[in-house]
PyMOL Python script that loads the backbone (N, CA, C, O; Angstrom):
from pymol import cmd

cmd.read_pdbstr("""\
ATOM      1  N   MET A   1     150.828 113.965 -78.239  1.00  0.00           N
ATOM      2  CA  MET A   1     152.058 114.502 -77.873  1.00  0.00           C
ATOM      3  C   MET A   1     152.062 115.724 -77.231  1.00  0.00           C
ATOM      4  O   MET A   1     151.353 116.661 -77.600  1.00  0.00           O
ATOM      5  N   ALA A   2     152.990 115.783 -76.075  1.00  0.00           N
ATOM      6  CA  ALA A   2     153.164 116.820 -75.282  1.00  0.00           C
ATOM      7  C   ALA A   2     153.624 118.206 -75.901  1.00  0.00           C
ATOM      8  O   ALA A   2     154.450 118.166 -76.813  1.00  0.00           O
ATOM      9  N   PRO A   3     153.124 119.472 -75.447  1.00  0.00           N
ATOM     10  CA  PRO A   3     153.598 120.835 -76.321  1.00  0.00           C
ATOM     11  C   PRO A   3     155.003 120.812 -75.636  1.00  0.00           C
ATOM     12  O   PRO A   3     155.251 120.275 -74.556  1.00  0.00           O
ATOM     13  N   MET A   4     155.868 121.470 -76.426  1.00  0.00           N
ATOM     14  CA  MET A   4     157.252 121.635 -76.148  1.00  0.00           C
ATOM     15  C   MET A   4     157.316 122.926 -75.109  1.00  0.00           C
ATOM     16  O   MET A   4     156.679 123.977 -75.162  1.00  0.00           O
ATOM     17  N   ASN A   5     158.249 122.509 -74.201  1.00  0.00           N
ATOM     18  CA  ASN A   5     158.744 123.695 -73.242  1.00  0.00           C
ATOM     19  C   ASN A   5     159.620 124.800 -73.975  1.00  0.00           C
ATOM     20  O   ASN A   5     160.136 124.559 -75.067  1.00  0.00           O
ATOM     21  N   ASP A   6     159.758 125.938 -73.374  1.00  0.00           N
ATOM     22  CA  ASP A   6     160.704 126.767 -73.946  1.00  0.00           C
ATOM     23  C   ASP A   6     162.074 126.282 -74.211  1.00  0.00           C
ATOM     24  O   ASP A   6     162.634 126.643 -75.246  1.00  0.00           O
ATOM     25  N   SER A   7     162.565 125.633 -73.518  1.00  0.00           N
ATOM     26  CA  SER A   7     163.847 124.918 -73.645  1.00  0.00           C
ATOM     27  C   SER A   7     163.992 123.867 -74.737  1.00  0.00           C
ATOM     28  O   SER A   7     165.066 123.831 -75.337  1.00  0.00           O
ATOM     29  N   GLU A   8     163.161 123.124 -75.018  1.00  0.00           N
ATOM     30  CA  GLU A   8     162.870 122.374 -76.245  1.00  0.00           C
ATOM     31  C   GLU A   8     162.848 123.077 -77.239  1.00  0.00           C
ATOM     32  O   GLU A   8     163.722 122.902 -78.088  1.00  0.00           O
ATOM     33  N   ARG A   9     161.754 124.166 -77.442  1.00  0.00           N
ATOM     34  CA  ARG A   9     161.654 124.902 -78.590  1.00  0.00           C
ATOM     35  C   ARG A   9     162.877 125.760 -78.923  1.00  0.00           C
ATOM     36  O   ARG A   9     163.105 126.002 -80.108  1.00  0.00           O
ATOM     37  N   LEU A  10     163.686 126.239 -77.960  1.00  0.00           N
ATOM     38  CA  LEU A  10     164.997 126.783 -78.280  1.00  0.00           C
ATOM     39  C   LEU A  10     165.917 125.817 -78.778  1.00  0.00           C
ATOM     40  O   LEU A  10     166.650 126.199 -79.691  1.00  0.00           O
ATOM     41  N   SER A  11     166.047 124.531 -78.330  1.00  0.00           N
ATOM     42  CA  SER A  11     166.844 123.693 -78.905  1.00  0.00           C
ATOM     43  C   SER A  11     166.662 123.260 -80.189  1.00  0.00           C
ATOM     44  O   SER A  11     167.665 123.006 -80.855  1.00  0.00           O
ATOM     45  N   ARG A  12     165.387 123.106 -80.744  1.00  0.00           N
ATOM     46  CA  ARG A  12     164.812 122.708 -81.990  1.00  0.00           C
ATOM     47  C   ARG A  12     165.158 124.102 -82.888  1.00  0.00           C
ATOM     48  O   ARG A  12     165.623 123.918 -84.013  1.00  0.00           O
ATOM     49  N   LEU A  13     164.984 125.227 -82.511  1.00  0.00           N
ATOM     50  CA  LEU A  13     165.368 126.347 -83.166  1.00  0.00           C
ATOM     51  C   LEU A  13     166.683 126.226 -83.490  1.00  0.00           C
ATOM     52  O   LEU A  13     166.997 126.100 -84.674  1.00  0.00           O
ATOM     53  N   ARG A  14     167.554 126.245 -82.575  1.00  0.00           N
ATOM     54  CA  ARG A  14     168.946 126.247 -82.719  1.00  0.00           C
ATOM     55  C   ARG A  14     169.551 125.119 -83.864  1.00  0.00           C
ATOM     56  O   ARG A  14     170.395 125.382 -84.721  1.00  0.00           O
ATOM     57  N   HIS A  15     169.005 124.024 -83.683  1.00  0.00           N
ATOM     58  CA  HIS A  15     169.303 123.043 -84.573  1.00  0.00           C
ATOM     59  C   HIS A  15     168.910 123.353 -85.993  1.00  0.00           C
ATOM     60  O   HIS A  15     169.685 123.414 -86.947  1.00  0.00           O
ATOM     61  N   ASP A  16     167.561 123.548 -86.015  1.00  0.00           N
ATOM     62  CA  ASP A  16     166.878 123.890 -87.270  1.00  0.00           C
ATOM     63  C   ASP A  16     167.540 125.002 -88.196  1.00  0.00           C
ATOM     64  O   ASP A  16     167.580 124.974 -89.426  1.00  0.00           O
ATOM     65  N   LEU A  17     168.075 126.033 -87.321  1.00  0.00           N
ATOM     66  CA  LEU A  17     168.875 127.101 -87.986  1.00  0.00           C
ATOM     67  C   LEU A  17     170.329 126.777 -88.229  1.00  0.00           C
ATOM     68  O   LEU A  17     170.894 127.431 -89.106  1.00  0.00           O
ATOM     69  N   SER A  18     171.001 125.874 -87.583  1.00  0.00           N
ATOM     70  CA  SER A  18     172.364 125.645 -87.693  1.00  0.00           C
ATOM     71  C   SER A  18     172.764 124.908 -88.934  1.00  0.00           C
ATOM     72  O   SER A  18     173.763 125.196 -89.592  1.00  0.00           O
ATOM     73  N   ASN A  19     171.861 123.861 -89.239  1.00  0.00           N
ATOM     74  CA  ASN A  19     171.962 123.132 -90.516  1.00  0.00           C
ATOM     75  C   ASN A  19     172.140 124.030 -91.856  1.00  0.00           C
ATOM     76  O   ASN A  19     173.164 124.025 -92.539  1.00  0.00           O
ATOM     77  N   PRO A  20     171.091 124.729 -92.098  1.00  0.00           N
ATOM     78  CA  PRO A  20     171.362 125.574 -93.194  1.00  0.00           C
ATOM     79  C   PRO A  20     172.360 126.573 -93.192  1.00  0.00           C
ATOM     80  O   PRO A  20     172.940 126.899 -94.228  1.00  0.00           O
ATOM     81  N   LEU A  21     172.620 127.129 -91.976  1.00  0.00           N
ATOM     82  CA  LEU A  21     173.687 128.052 -91.923  1.00  0.00           C
ATOM     83  C   LEU A  21     175.177 127.631 -92.016  1.00  0.00           C
ATOM     84  O   LEU A  21     176.160 128.313 -92.305  1.00  0.00           O
ATOM     85  N   SER A  22     175.067 126.219 -91.666  1.00  0.00           N
ATOM     86  CA  SER A  22     176.505 125.696 -91.858  1.00  0.00           C
ATOM     87  C   SER A  22     176.868 125.337 -93.261  1.00  0.00           C
ATOM     88  O   SER A  22     178.016 125.380 -93.701  1.00  0.00           O
ATOM     89  N   ALA A  23     175.819 124.982 -93.923  1.00  0.00           N
ATOM     90  CA  ALA A  23     175.806 124.909 -95.370  1.00  0.00           C
ATOM     91  C   ALA A  23     175.960 126.183 -96.210  1.00  0.00           C
ATOM     92  O   ALA A  23     176.499 126.100 -97.313  1.00  0.00           O
ATOM     93  N   LEU A  24     175.581 127.181 -95.812  1.00  0.00           N
ATOM     94  CA  LEU A  24     175.783 128.605 -96.430  1.00  0.00           C
ATOM     95  C   LEU A  24     177.264 129.034 -96.211  1.00  0.00           C
ATOM     96  O   LEU A  24     177.922 129.498 -97.142  1.00  0.00           O
ATOM     97  N   LEU A  25     177.808 128.857 -94.868  1.00  0.00           N
ATOM     98  CA  LEU A  25     178.944 129.096 -94.660  1.00  0.00           C
ATOM     99  C   LEU A  25     179.954 128.368 -95.445  1.00  0.00           C
ATOM    100  O   LEU A  25     180.823 128.958 -96.087  1.00  0.00           O
ATOM    101  N   ALA A  26     179.837 127.014 -95.391  1.00  0.00           N
ATOM    102  CA  ALA A  26     180.678 126.184 -96.192  1.00  0.00           C
ATOM    103  C   ALA A  26     180.754 126.398 -97.563  1.00  0.00           C
ATOM    104  O   ALA A  26     181.855 126.347 -98.112  1.00  0.00           O
ATOM    105  N   GLU A  27     179.651 126.650 -98.254  1.00  0.00           N
ATOM    106  CA  GLU A  27     179.542 127.070 -99.727  1.00  0.00           C
ATOM    107  C   GLU A  27     180.341 128.435 -99.741  1.00  0.00           C
ATOM    108  O   GLU A  27     181.313 128.525-100.491  1.00  0.00           O
ATOM    109  N   THR A  28     180.066 129.228 -99.146  1.00  0.00           N
ATOM    110  CA  THR A  28     180.707 130.626 -99.104  1.00  0.00           C
ATOM    111  C   THR A  28     182.223 130.432 -99.239  1.00  0.00           C
ATOM    112  O   THR A  28     182.935 130.897-100.130  1.00  0.00           O
ATOM    113  N   GLN A  29     182.639 129.576 -98.086  1.00  0.00           N
ATOM    114  CA  GLN A  29     184.221 129.619 -97.981  1.00  0.00           C
ATOM    115  C   GLN A  29     184.810 128.907 -99.355  1.00  0.00           C
ATOM    116  O   GLN A  29     185.834 129.255 -99.944  1.00  0.00           O
ATOM    117  N   LEU A  30     183.903 127.806 -99.735  1.00  0.00           N
ATOM    118  CA  LEU A  30     184.450 127.167-100.985  1.00  0.00           C
ATOM    119  C   LEU A  30     184.713 128.120-102.163  1.00  0.00           C
ATOM    120  O   LEU A  30     185.661 128.100-102.948  1.00  0.00           O
ATOM    121  N   LEU A  31     183.692 128.939-102.114  1.00  0.00           N
ATOM    122  CA  LEU A  31     183.887 129.945-103.365  1.00  0.00           C
ATOM    123  C   LEU A  31     185.062 130.919-103.119  1.00  0.00           C
ATOM    124  O   LEU A  31     185.645 131.455-104.062  1.00  0.00           O
ATOM    125  N   LEU A  32     185.364 131.115-101.946  1.00  0.00           N
ATOM    126  CA  LEU A  32     186.440 132.241-101.531  1.00  0.00           C
ATOM    127  C   LEU A  32     187.829 131.520-101.693  1.00  0.00           C
ATOM    128  O   LEU A  32     188.862 132.186-101.625  1.00  0.00           O
ATOM    129  N   LEU A  33     187.859 130.160-101.909  1.00  0.00           N
ATOM    130  CA  LEU A  33     189.146 129.617-102.073  1.00  0.00           C
ATOM    131  C   LEU A  33     189.584 130.102-103.541  1.00  0.00           C
ATOM    132  O   LEU A  33     190.784 130.032-103.806  1.00  0.00           O
ATOM    133  N   ASN A  34     188.875 130.490-104.317  1.00  0.00           N
ATOM    134  CA  ASN A  34     189.203 130.890-105.654  1.00  0.00           C
ATOM    135  C   ASN A  34     188.933 132.367-105.732  1.00  0.00           C
ATOM    136  O   ASN A  34     188.296 132.762-106.708  1.00  0.00           O
ATOM    137  N   GLU A  35     189.295 133.150-104.918  1.00  0.00           N
ATOM    138  CA  GLU A  35     189.008 134.524-104.700  1.00  0.00           C
ATOM    139  C   GLU A  35     189.778 135.261-105.944  1.00  0.00           C
ATOM    140  O   GLU A  35     189.270 136.235-106.498  1.00  0.00           O
ATOM    141  N   SER A  36     190.895 134.784-106.294  1.00  0.00           N
ATOM    142  CA  SER A  36     191.701 135.199-107.506  1.00  0.00           C
ATOM    143  C   SER A  36     190.715 135.637-108.783  1.00  0.00           C
ATOM    144  O   SER A  36     190.894 136.587-109.544  1.00  0.00           O
ATOM    145  N   GLN A  37     189.717 134.753-108.795  1.00  0.00           N
ATOM    146  CA  GLN A  37     189.005 134.544-110.188  1.00  0.00           C
ATOM    147  C   GLN A  37     187.668 135.310-109.878  1.00  0.00           C
ATOM    148  O   GLN A  37     186.791 135.300-110.742  1.00  0.00           O
ATOM    149  N   ILE A  38     187.453 136.013-108.625  1.00  0.00           N
ATOM    150  CA  ILE A  38     186.229 136.352-108.303  1.00  0.00           C
ATOM    151  C   ILE A  38     186.322 137.921-108.461  1.00  0.00           C
ATOM    152  O   ILE A  38     187.242 138.442-107.831  1.00  0.00           O
ATOM    153  N   ASP A  39     185.452 138.813-109.260  1.00  0.00           N
ATOM    154  CA  ASP A  39     185.442 140.120-109.370  1.00  0.00           C
ATOM    155  C   ASP A  39     185.215 140.783-108.001  1.00  0.00           C
ATOM    156  O   ASP A  39     184.477 140.247-107.174  1.00  0.00           O
ATOM    157  N   PRO A  40     185.868 141.992-107.748  1.00  0.00           N
ATOM    158  CA  PRO A  40     185.912 142.582-106.254  1.00  0.00           C
ATOM    159  C   PRO A  40     184.410 142.714-105.838  1.00  0.00           C
ATOM    160  O   PRO A  40     184.106 142.468-104.671  1.00  0.00           O
ATOM    161  N   GLU A  41     183.562 143.051-106.641  1.00  0.00           N
ATOM    162  CA  GLU A  41     182.217 143.477-106.022  1.00  0.00           C
ATOM    163  C   GLU A  41     181.574 141.970-105.389  1.00  0.00           C
ATOM    164  O   GLU A  41     180.957 141.997-104.324  1.00  0.00           O
ATOM    165  N   THR A  42     181.727 140.995-105.953  1.00  0.00           N
ATOM    166  CA  THR A  42     181.253 139.528-105.607  1.00  0.00           C
ATOM    167  C   THR A  42     182.119 139.268-104.463  1.00  0.00           C
ATOM    168  O   THR A  42     181.591 138.900-103.413  1.00  0.00           O
ATOM    169  N   LEU A  43     183.325 139.405-104.531  1.00  0.00           N
ATOM    170  CA  LEU A  43     184.277 139.164-103.337  1.00  0.00           C
ATOM    171  C   LEU A  43     183.912 139.907-101.973  1.00  0.00           C
ATOM    172  O   LEU A  43     183.878 139.394-100.854  1.00  0.00           O
ATOM    173  N   THR A  44     183.692 141.002-102.259  1.00  0.00           N
ATOM    174  CA  THR A  44     182.934 141.905-100.930  1.00  0.00           C
ATOM    175  C   THR A  44     181.856 141.151-100.559  1.00  0.00           C
ATOM    176  O   THR A  44     181.849 140.684 -99.420  1.00  0.00           O
ATOM    177  N   GLY A  45     180.895 140.932-101.343  1.00  0.00           N
ATOM    178  CA  GLY A  45     179.491 140.300-101.006  1.00  0.00           C
ATOM    179  C   GLY A  45     179.814 139.049-100.196  1.00  0.00           C
ATOM    180  O   GLY A  45     179.262 138.867 -99.111  1.00  0.00           O
ATOM    181  N   LEU A  46     180.714 138.164-100.709  1.00  0.00           N
ATOM    182  CA  LEU A  46     180.870 136.598-100.134  1.00  0.00           C
ATOM    183  C   LEU A  46     181.524 137.004 -99.079  1.00  0.00           C
ATOM    184  O   LEU A  46     181.150 136.342 -98.110  1.00  0.00           O
ATOM    185  N   ARG A  47     182.490 137.936 -98.738  1.00  0.00           N
ATOM    186  CA  ARG A  47     183.175 138.193 -97.394  1.00  0.00           C
ATOM    187  C   ARG A  47     182.191 138.667 -96.358  1.00  0.00           C
ATOM    188  O   ARG A  47     182.296 138.371 -95.168  1.00  0.00           O
ATOM    189  N   GLU A  48     181.241 139.407 -96.854  1.00  0.00           N
ATOM    190  CA  GLU A  48     180.111 139.935 -95.738  1.00  0.00           C
ATOM    191  C   GLU A  48     179.070 138.795 -95.500  1.00  0.00           C
ATOM    192  O   GLU A  48     178.383 138.867 -94.482  1.00  0.00           O
ATOM    193  N   ILE A  49     178.900 137.752 -96.355  1.00  0.00           N
ATOM    194  CA  ILE A  49     178.045 136.675 -96.219  1.00  0.00           C
ATOM    195  C   ILE A  49     178.795 135.911 -95.175  1.00  0.00           C
ATOM    196  O   ILE A  49     178.198 135.487 -94.186  1.00  0.00           O
ATOM    197  N   GLU A  50     180.079 135.714 -95.349  1.00  0.00           N
ATOM    198  CA  GLU A  50     180.845 134.919 -94.476  1.00  0.00           C
ATOM    199  C   GLU A  50     180.967 135.350 -92.989  1.00  0.00           C
ATOM    200  O   GLU A  50     180.955 134.547 -92.056  1.00  0.00           O
ATOM    201  N   ALA A  51     181.072 136.547 -92.874  1.00  0.00           N
ATOM    202  CA  ALA A  51     181.167 137.333 -91.689  1.00  0.00           C
ATOM    203  C   ALA A  51     179.882 137.116 -90.776  1.00  0.00           C
ATOM    204  O   ALA A  51     179.771 136.739 -89.610  1.00  0.00           O
ATOM    205  N   LEU A  52     179.049 137.456 -91.642  1.00  0.00           N
ATOM    206  CA  LEU A  52     177.382 137.331 -90.939  1.00  0.00           C
ATOM    207  C   LEU A  52     177.206 135.860 -90.636  1.00  0.00           C
ATOM    208  O   LEU A  52     176.724 135.507 -89.560  1.00  0.00           O
ATOM    209  N   ALA A  53     177.582 135.007 -91.549  1.00  0.00           N
ATOM    210  CA  ALA A  53     177.315 133.498 -90.912  1.00  0.00           C
ATOM    211  C   ALA A  53     178.057 133.178 -89.811  1.00  0.00           C
ATOM    212  O   ALA A  53     177.646 132.429 -88.924  1.00  0.00           O
ATOM    213  N   ILE A  54     179.154 133.718 -89.820  1.00  0.00           N
ATOM    214  CA  ILE A  54     180.068 133.314 -88.535  1.00  0.00           C
ATOM    215  C   ILE A  54     179.469 133.824 -87.332  1.00  0.00           C
ATOM    216  O   ILE A  54     179.346 133.103 -86.342  1.00  0.00           O
ATOM    217  N   ARG A  55     178.998 135.300 -87.359  1.00  0.00           N
ATOM    218  CA  ARG A  55     178.338 136.003 -86.447  1.00  0.00           C
ATOM    219  C   ARG A  55     177.006 135.331 -85.952  1.00  0.00           C
ATOM    220  O   ARG A  55     176.752 135.343 -84.747  1.00  0.00           O
ATOM    221  N   MET A  56     176.165 134.757 -86.835  1.00  0.00           N
ATOM    222  CA  MET A  56     175.046 134.106 -86.594  1.00  0.00           C
ATOM    223  C   MET A  56     175.328 132.789 -86.006  1.00  0.00           C
ATOM    224  O   MET A  56     174.651 132.417 -85.047  1.00  0.00           O
ATOM    225  N   ARG A  57     176.291 132.024 -86.501  1.00  0.00           N
ATOM    226  CA  ARG A  57     176.670 130.926 -85.629  1.00  0.00           C
ATOM    227  C   ARG A  57     177.126 131.055 -84.297  1.00  0.00           C
ATOM    228  O   ARG A  57     176.689 130.181 -83.548  1.00  0.00           O
ATOM    229  N   THR A  58     177.922 131.942 -83.755  1.00  0.00           N
ATOM    230  CA  THR A  58     178.339 132.453 -82.569  1.00  0.00           C
ATOM    231  C   THR A  58     177.077 132.743 -81.825  1.00  0.00           C
ATOM    232  O   THR A  58     176.965 132.203 -80.724  1.00  0.00           O
ATOM    233  N   MET A  59     176.071 133.539 -82.268  1.00  0.00           N
ATOM    234  CA  MET A  59     174.940 133.796 -81.643  1.00  0.00           C
ATOM    235  C   MET A  59     174.120 132.516 -81.099  1.00  0.00           C
ATOM    236  O   MET A  59     173.693 132.356 -79.955  1.00  0.00           O
ATOM    237  N   LEU A  60     174.008 131.663 -82.180  1.00  0.00           N
ATOM    238  CA  LEU A  60     173.186 130.359 -81.948  1.00  0.00           C
ATOM    239  C   LEU A  60     174.145 129.581 -80.885  1.00  0.00           C
ATOM    240  O   LEU A  60     173.506 129.074 -79.963  1.00  0.00           O
ATOM    241  N   ARG A  61     175.263 129.429 -80.846  1.00  0.00           N
ATOM    242  CA  ARG A  61     175.979 128.851 -79.601  1.00  0.00           C
ATOM    243  C   ARG A  61     175.784 129.400 -78.566  1.00  0.00           C
ATOM    244  O   ARG A  61     175.780 128.662 -77.581  1.00  0.00           O
ATOM    245  N   GLU A  62     175.586 130.628 -78.381  1.00  0.00           N
ATOM    246  CA  GLU A  62     175.640 131.405 -77.019  1.00  0.00           C
ATOM    247  C   GLU A  62     173.999 131.159 -76.302  1.00  0.00           C
ATOM    248  O   GLU A  62     173.777 131.138 -75.091  1.00  0.00           O
ATOM    249  N   ILE A  63     173.103 131.009 -77.250  1.00  0.00           N
ATOM    250  CA  ILE A  63     171.783 130.771 -76.540  1.00  0.00           C
ATOM    251  C   ILE A  63     171.378 129.220 -76.254  1.00  0.00           C
ATOM    252  O   ILE A  63     170.322 128.953 -75.682  1.00  0.00           O
TER     253      ILE A  63
END
""", "prot")
cmd.dss("prot")
cmd.show_as("cartoon", "prot")
cmd.util.cbc("prot")
cmd.orient("prot")
């Protein structure tokens, strides 16, 4: 098997990071659907997770 070039490595890394990131974002957003039942501290944490996951997804799409 031939070694991967930089483009192939980057594509693989993007793919390997995108799948768990999508799951993290989806689960966080599902929890946020019930925000009235979540204490303020946890709600703040979930919103931060959501914002950071969206930021990471944008970064992955740009590389």
